[in-house]
N, C-alpha and C positions, 0 to 999 in steps of 0.2 A: 577458556570457555570453548575453546574450536573443538567440536566433535562432528562426525558424521554418523554416529550412530541413530540409526531410524528407530525411534522409541514407538513400537506399534501398540495399538490400542486392542481392546478386544475381539477376538474373531468369533463366530463368522461374519463376512462383509453383510451388511444389508441387502435385502433382495432387489432394491430397485434405489439406483443413483439419480439424486437431482440433476434435472437438466434446464438449460438456459429458459426453457419455458415457463419454469416457476418463476422466474423472476417478475413477471406480471402479475403475478396473486401474492405478491410479497408486500406487507404492510407499508404503509406510507405516511408515519407518524411526522406531525410539523415539529421544526425545530423551536428553541425557545428565542434565538435571534438570527436573523438572516444579515448576512454584512457583506456590503461589498469591499474587495480588494482593488478592484479596478474600474475603469470605465466601461468595459464592455459588458453586455448584459450576462455574460456567462461567467465573469470574474467576479464570483461570490461564495461565501462559507457560510456552512451553517452550524451554529453552536447550540450544544445543549449542555446542560447542567445539570448537575445530581442536587438533591436536596440538602439544604444544611448552608452553612456559610462560608465553607471552604477554608485556606486555599486548596484547590481539587487540583490531582494529576490530570494530565492531557494527553488524549490520543489525537493525534492530528491524523485525518484518515483523507486517502484519495481512492477513489471507486474505480472499478475495473470496466471492461469492457471493449478490448482490443482497442483502445484509443480512439474508439470510433463514436460520432455524434449518435447515433441511434442507442447508445446506451449512456442514458445520463446518470444523474447523482440520485435519482429517484428510487433503484432498487437497493441502494445501500442503506436506505435511512432505517430500516428494520435492525440493522447491524449497529448503527451511530446511535440510536436511540435506547439499544442495549445496555450499553457501558455507562450511561449515568447511574441507570439502578444497580451498579455494581460499585458507584462511588467515583466513577472515572467521568471526566467531561470530554465531549469531542468536538473538535473543530474539523469539520467535515467540507472538503472542498471540491466545488464545481469547477471545470476548466476548460478551456476550447479544446477541441478535439479534431480527428480527420473529419471533413466535410462540414466543418463550421468556418466562418469567415476568419482568419488570423489563426487557424488551429493546424496541427500537425507540426512540421518544422517551420521557425522555432518556437511558435506560440506555446504550443502545449509545456513546452519547458519554461519558458518565461513563466507562465502562468502558475505554474506548481511551485514554482522558487519562489514569486511574489505572494502567492496565498500562504505559503509557510512562514514568510517573514512578517505578515500583517500578524500574526500571532503575538507577537510582542506588544503591539497596541491593543490587545484585549487583555492581557495579563490583570493590571491595577484594577480595571472597570469590572472585571467579573471574577474576580477573588481565585485565579488560576496560578499554579504554583509553577514558577520558572524552573526549578529544580527536578521537578517531575515532569516531563514532556518526552514522548515518544511519537515516531512516525510509524504509521501502519499503511498498508493498501493492498488491494486484492488484485491478482493478476497483471494487468498494465499497470494499476495503481501502485502494485509491489514495485514494480522498476522505478514509477517516478518516486517513491519514497526512498528508496536507496540510491536514488540518483541526487537527492535533496542530501542526503547524509553525505556523500560522496562529495558535493559542491560545497558544504559547510567545513567537512575535513580541509579541503585543498585551499579555500578562501578566509576562512574564519571571517566573515563578514561580521563589523560592528554592529551590534544592537540585535542581532539574529540570535535568537537561543539556540543552544547546541543540544541537539536531543539525546535522549540517557540510551537510546537504541532505536532499532527498527524490526517491526514485525511484518514479516512478508507473509501472506496469504497467498499461496500459488504464484508465488512471484516470477516476473518474466523480465529480468533485468539484462539479459545477454540478447543484444537486437541482432548480432550476426548469427548466432545460433537461430533464432527465431527466423530470419532472411532465409538462409541457408535451407532450413525445413518448410519454408512456405506457411507458417502457423496463422492460422485465424484467416485465412485467404491473402495471405502476404501483407498482413497489417502492419510489420517492420518496415518495409518497403514503403508502405504508403506514409506512414509516420515520417519517416526520414526523406521522402521525396525520390528514393532511387535505393541502389544497392551499395555495398561498402564500397564497393571498386569506382563506383560512380561519385560517391561523397565520402572519402575515408575520413575527412577532416569532422563531416557530422556523427558518422559513427564514433570517433575518438572522443568526441564532447559527450554525447548523449548514452553510450553504450556503458552501463556499469561495469561490464566484464572487463572492459579496459583498464579502469582503474578502481577496483574493489576497495569500498572502505576498509582501512587497516586497523581504526581504534574504537568505531561506535559499534557495541555490541550488536548482533543480528539473531533474530529466531526466524526460521523459515517453516512454515506448517504447510506440508505438501499432500495432496490429498492421495491416498493407494489408488484410488480408480480413475483419476483425472489423466484420462490417456493423451489429451492434447498438449497441458501445460505443464504436466509432470516431468518431462525429459529436460527440458528447459531449468525448472529449479533445481532438480539434481545436479545437472552439469554445471548451473552456476555455484551450488554449494561446494563442490568437490573443488573447483578451483579456489574459492573462497578460503575453504581449508588446507590447501596446498600453499597457500600464500601465509598461512598462519593468522588469518583474520579471524576475530572473536564471534563465530557463526556456529548455532546448534539447529540441528534439523527435526522437527518432529514429524513422523510419518504416521498421518490420521488414517487410520484403516477402516474407517467406515466413511471416510469421504470421497466425492469426486471433486468436481471444481467448485460447488456453488454450496454445499453444507457448512463450508467452514464460516459462511458470511449470513447463515441463518440461525438466529440464537433457539430456536426451537430444535435444534439438530443435536445429535450426541457428540458433534465436533466443537461446540460452543464451548463447553468446558476447557477444551485444549486451547484455545483460543484467549479466552480471558484469563487463563492461568498464565499463559506465557505473557501476555500485556502486563499483568500485574509484577510479574518477576522484572521484567526490563524496567517499570516504575520503581521497581525496589519497594512494592507492597507486600506486607508480610499476610 
């Protein structure tokens, strides 16, 4: 599955690329179920189910936003509400972030891991298919999605579902790269509490670039016009391919950073197709 072919979509590029300001206007549909996975008010997930009896395939989703508290789960609801209309359940996680009590190092990582593990408790109650589960995330959430897969590969924790794959939407898994380039106002340094030189053990633990998942299939969707996040996504994908990790890169030629999380965009079919392929849905 390893390939670095950038599969471009139709040219020319659209005349206007979506900016972060558009997030405020995204629809905000309610979830079918809101479930706590911990005691903190931010430790919850939103479960959305397709029509029918199931068992349903599942996308576990982590939203982006530079790991910062000002970007919460709300902007991701338009995306996680679209998957169920395609027959795919979503378990979308909120988590403590930079600026939240207990957020950043290590709370953000603890929440991502605990929220994903809680899926096991939802399987039977909500007719979810444990054999068809993938993790997806956008931007900073793409980092956390890949980090969870890495942790499961290494630890193989009992009772935790092993995902079939990871769908990274503009993923940002290389924290050292982000720190070096001061991406998003030095968000990586804020997440980890300092530089790689200050805290090498934290970066060894939290940066996926240090231990790239070797057996979990990965698809990275990277926007052609994503000036801030494209470099780290391409950098990670090249490193993964060089290690022989099963990664595919889709170059979304009509996308900046946000089109891929908006189901009315021309990039959404690429995202849905990638999710279906990782889930084994024909």
